[in-house]
Backbone as numpy.savetxt, mean C-alpha at the origin, in Angstrom:
# Nx Ny Nz CAx CAy CAz Cx Cy Cz
12.31 -13.38 30.83 11.88 -13.13 29.45 10.65 -13.98 29.12
10.62 -13.06 27.72 9.64 -13.78 26.81 9.72 -14.67 26.04
8.60 -15.71 25.64 9.43 -16.89 25.24 8.90 -15.79 23.12
10.16 -16.62 22.38 10.70 -15.75 21.36 9.12 -15.79 20.73
8.03 -17.14 20.35 6.95 -16.55 19.82 5.88 -15.89 20.17
5.42 -15.51 21.55 4.97 -14.76 22.09 5.22 -12.99 21.65
6.90 -12.99 21.32 6.93 -11.85 21.21 7.03 -11.50 20.11
7.41 -12.79 18.82 6.90 -11.74 17.52 5.50 -12.07 17.37
4.52 -12.43 18.01 3.27 -12.72 17.66 2.87 -11.17 18.23
3.38 -10.70 19.21 2.85 -9.46 19.99 3.50 -8.46 19.35
4.94 -8.36 19.00 5.02 -7.17 17.88 4.74 -7.01 16.20
4.31 -8.52 15.88 3.31 -8.33 14.42 1.90 -7.53 14.68
1.21 -7.94 15.43 0.19 -7.33 15.81 0.18 -6.19 16.46
1.36 -4.89 16.15 1.15 -3.86 17.09 1.49 -2.91 15.36
2.57 -3.52 14.57 3.01 -3.26 13.55 1.68 -3.40 12.62
0.96 -4.25 12.89 -0.37 -4.54 11.93 -1.32 -3.26 12.07
-1.91 -3.04 13.55 -2.70 -2.19 14.28 -1.97 -0.48 13.75
-0.73 -0.53 14.13 -0.28 0.78 13.31 -0.68 0.95 11.87
0.06 -0.07 11.17 -0.33 0.26 9.61 -1.42 0.06 9.24
-2.34 -0.75 10.01 -4.08 0.25 9.59 -4.46 1.42 9.92
-3.91 1.82 11.05 -4.27 3.25 11.62 -3.91 4.45 10.71
-2.74 4.22 10.67 -1.49 5.46 9.64 -1.72 5.24 8.43
-1.38 3.65 7.90 -1.00 3.94 6.61 0.57 3.74 6.05
0.67 3.07 4.99 2.51 3.24 4.57 2.58 3.75 3.00
3.23 4.59 3.16 4.09 5.07 2.00 4.12 3.97 0.95
3.97 3.90 -0.28 3.83 2.66 -0.88 5.43 3.04 -1.64
5.44 3.63 -1.77 7.04 4.20 -2.29 8.37 4.44 -2.06
8.24 4.32 -0.39 9.33 4.02 0.39 9.49 2.48 1.69
8.43 2.28 1.81 8.19 1.57 3.02 8.78 0.22 2.13
9.22 -0.69 3.17 9.99 -2.38 3.02 9.29 -3.04 2.83
9.30 -4.35 2.03 8.65 -5.74 1.95 8.34 -5.96 3.28
9.14 -5.91 4.39 8.52 -6.42 5.70 7.59 -5.20 6.35
7.24 -4.29 5.57 6.01 -3.50 6.34 4.86 -3.73 5.81
5.12 -3.78 4.21 4.85 -3.87 3.65 3.42 -4.94 3.61
4.15 -5.58 3.99 3.31 -7.02 4.10 2.33 -7.15 5.38
2.16 -6.11 6.02 1.64 -5.84 7.14 -0.11 -5.17 6.70
0.12 -4.92 5.85 -0.97 -3.94 5.02 -1.96 -5.32 4.62
-3.15 -4.75 5.20 -4.14 -5.71 5.10 -4.48 -6.13 3.43
-4.61 -6.96 2.97 -4.76 -7.38 1.84 -3.46 -7.96 1.50
-2.44 -7.49 1.48 -1.33 -7.99 1.10 -0.56 -9.39 2.18
0.16 -9.73 1.00 1.03 -11.01 2.04 2.74 -10.65 1.62
3.41 -11.60 1.71 5.21 -11.30 1.98 5.56 -11.37 0.19
4.25 -12.70 -0.55 4.41 -12.56 -1.98 4.03 -11.39 -3.19
2.70 -10.91 -2.41 2.43 -8.88 -3.02 2.87 -8.17 -2.50
3.70 -8.20 -1.32 4.55 -7.19 -0.82 5.54 -7.50 -1.68
6.38 -8.03 -1.91 7.74 -8.22 -2.22 7.40 -7.77 -3.95
5.90 -8.30 -4.79 5.68 -7.54 -6.05 5.64 -6.64 -6.49
5.33 -5.66 -5.09 4.84 -4.58 -5.33 6.42 -3.74 -5.20
7.19 -3.67 -4.00 8.40 -3.43 -4.38 9.18 -3.63 -5.71
8.46 -4.76 -6.26 9.69 -5.26 -7.37 8.97 -4.33 -8.78
7.45 -4.11 -8.63 7.16 -3.27 -9.60 7.91 -1.56 -9.25
8.13 -1.22 -8.19 8.25 -0.18 -8.04 9.40 -0.29 -8.74
10.54 -1.02 -8.18 11.93 -0.84 -8.55 12.40 -0.94 -10.12
11.12 -1.74 -10.60 11.51 -1.61 -12.44 11.28 -0.14 -13.22
9.60 0.04 -12.73 8.63 1.20 -13.23 8.96 2.32 -12.17
9.65 2.78 -11.66 9.67 3.87 -10.65 8.30 4.25 -9.78
9.01 5.34 -9.55 7.75 5.35 -8.14 6.13 4.84 -8.55
5.61 4.54 -7.77 3.85 4.30 -7.72 3.16 6.16 -7.97
2.74 5.97 -9.11 2.42 7.62 -9.26 0.40 7.37 -8.25
-0.05 6.77 -8.41 -1.90 6.18 -7.60 -2.14 4.79 -7.65
-3.13 5.18 -6.65 -3.59 4.04 -6.27 -3.67 2.53 -7.27
-4.46 3.58 -8.43 -4.94 2.28 -8.84 -3.75 1.78 -10.06
-2.96 2.11 -9.98 -1.62 1.83 -10.66 -1.29 0.35 -10.13
-1.62 0.62 -8.50 -1.57 -1.03 -7.87 -1.71 -1.78 -9.00
-3.22 -1.80 -9.98 -3.76 -2.98 -10.42 -3.01 -3.34 -11.40
-1.70 -3.01 -12.24 -0.42 -3.76 -12.77 0.09 -4.37 -11.71
0.32 -4.33 -10.63 1.08 -5.31 -10.00 0.87 -6.65 -10.07
1.78 -7.57 -11.23 1.16 -8.73 -11.25 1.11 -9.18 -9.88
-0.08 -10.27 -9.83 0.24 -11.22 -8.65 -0.82 -9.99 -7.45
-1.39 -9.42 -7.82 -2.13 -8.22 -6.86 -3.62 -8.78 -7.59
-4.49 -9.10 -6.85 -5.37 -9.67 -7.36 -6.51 -8.30 -6.96
-7.59 -8.25 -7.77 -8.85 -7.14 -7.60 -9.15 -7.17 -5.87
-9.20 -8.25 -5.63 -9.91 -8.39 -4.17 -9.10 -7.88 -3.52
-7.24 -8.14 -3.63 -6.18 -7.83 -2.84 -6.44 -6.04 -2.86
-6.47 -5.45 -3.91 -6.90 -3.85 -4.30 -7.65 -3.32 -3.35
-8.62 -3.98 -3.68 -9.34 -3.50 -2.93 -9.47 -3.49 -1.16
-8.87 -4.41 -0.74 -8.34 -4.75 0.76 -7.29 -3.68 0.85
-6.20 -3.65 0.33 -4.72 -2.81 0.43 -4.97 -1.26 0.39
-5.98 -0.95 -0.41 -5.85 0.68 -1.36 -6.20 1.60 -0.47
-7.06 1.13 0.80 -7.28 1.83 1.91 -6.13 2.53 3.21
-4.80 1.37 2.80 -3.91 1.63 3.92 -3.00 2.07 3.47
-2.29 2.32 1.96 -1.35 2.85 1.41 -1.85 4.23 1.25
-0.54 4.92 1.07 -0.41 6.13 0.84 0.26 6.42 -0.51
0.26 7.44 -1.21 1.26 8.10 -2.21 1.28 9.71 -2.07
2.13 10.03 -1.44 2.80 11.68 -0.96 3.33 11.87 -2.09
2.88 13.78 -2.71 3.28 14.39 -3.58 3.12 14.12 -5.06
3.62 15.15 -5.82 3.73 14.22 -7.40 4.66 13.57 -7.82
4.73 13.01 -8.57 5.56 11.87 -9.23 6.08 12.40 -10.82
7.29 12.37 -10.78 7.52 11.99 -11.92 7.53 11.45 -13.23
6.79 10.25 -13.19 6.63 9.84 -14.11 5.09 9.03 -14.54
4.55 9.80 -13.91 3.40 10.44 -14.52 2.60 9.88 -16.06
1.77 8.94 -16.26 1.42 9.02 -17.82 0.17 9.19 -18.06
-0.75 9.12 -19.02 -1.79 9.66 -19.50 -2.80 8.53 -18.83
-2.47 6.79 -18.61 -3.13 6.41 -18.04 -3.43 6.72 -16.29
-2.06 7.05 -15.72 -1.96 7.33 -14.31 -1.08 8.80 -13.58
-2.36 9.17 -13.64 -2.21 10.41 -13.15 -2.23 10.92 -11.56
-1.23 11.64 -10.66 -1.13 11.91 -8.68 -2.64 12.28 -8.62
-3.33 11.97 -7.70 -4.38 12.23 -7.03 -4.52 12.65 -5.59
-4.12 13.72 -5.49 -4.33 14.22 -3.47 -4.61 13.74 -2.92
-6.02 12.62 -3.16 -6.75 11.29 -2.22 -6.07 10.20 -1.82
-4.84 10.12 -2.73 -4.09 9.01 -2.63 -3.05 9.07 -1.47
-2.94 10.19 -0.85 -2.23 10.55 0.25 -3.40 10.14 2.04
-4.66 10.26 1.43 -5.26 10.06 2.35 -5.75 8.66 3.22
-6.60 8.52 4.28 -7.42 7.53 4.51 -8.30 7.21 3.47
-8.48 7.55 2.45 -10.11 7.66 1.53 -10.29 6.70 0.90
-11.12 5.74 0.69 -10.75 4.32 -0.27 -11.01 5.02 -1.15
-10.11 4.49 -2.61 -10.92 4.49 -4.01 -11.94 4.51 -4.28
-12.84 3.61 -3.91 -14.44 3.91 -3.91 -15.14 4.79 -3.64
-14.52 5.51 -3.03 -15.17 6.36 -2.51 -14.95 7.82 -2.31
-13.70 7.83 -4.19 -13.48 9.15 -4.71 -14.22 9.96 -5.34
-15.18 9.13 -6.16 -16.46 9.75 -6.28 -17.17 10.78 -5.59
-17.47 10.44 -4.22 -18.09 11.27 -3.35 -17.58 12.27 -2.63
-16.19 11.92 -2.73 -15.82 13.48 -2.15 -15.25 14.33 -3.12
-15.03 14.08 -4.36 -14.85 15.16 -5.70 -16.33 15.59 -5.63
-17.31 15.11 -5.50 -18.55 15.96 -6.01 -18.44 17.61 -5.33
């Protein structure tokens, strides 16, 4: 038998490693998975899911800046680990889908990649 605290710590570590390596689809993942993204916690992960519920699918990474309680620092930390796949129907003039949002490329590097 493995003590429950050791099991939980080990599982959490493995999930965090997988999230860091693969990333998560911000439009489909649960709060429980989203809170393992670097820069997010239970409160901010819940806020992201609530934002998604109220406003529809997130169109681009920069739209995460509209999530209540998500600081600029948290955005910088998490944005390279969230993925947004495909064209979203609720794009606006302010937020347009970007193919780079489906990759591990951090938004700070978009100008270099787009050259």
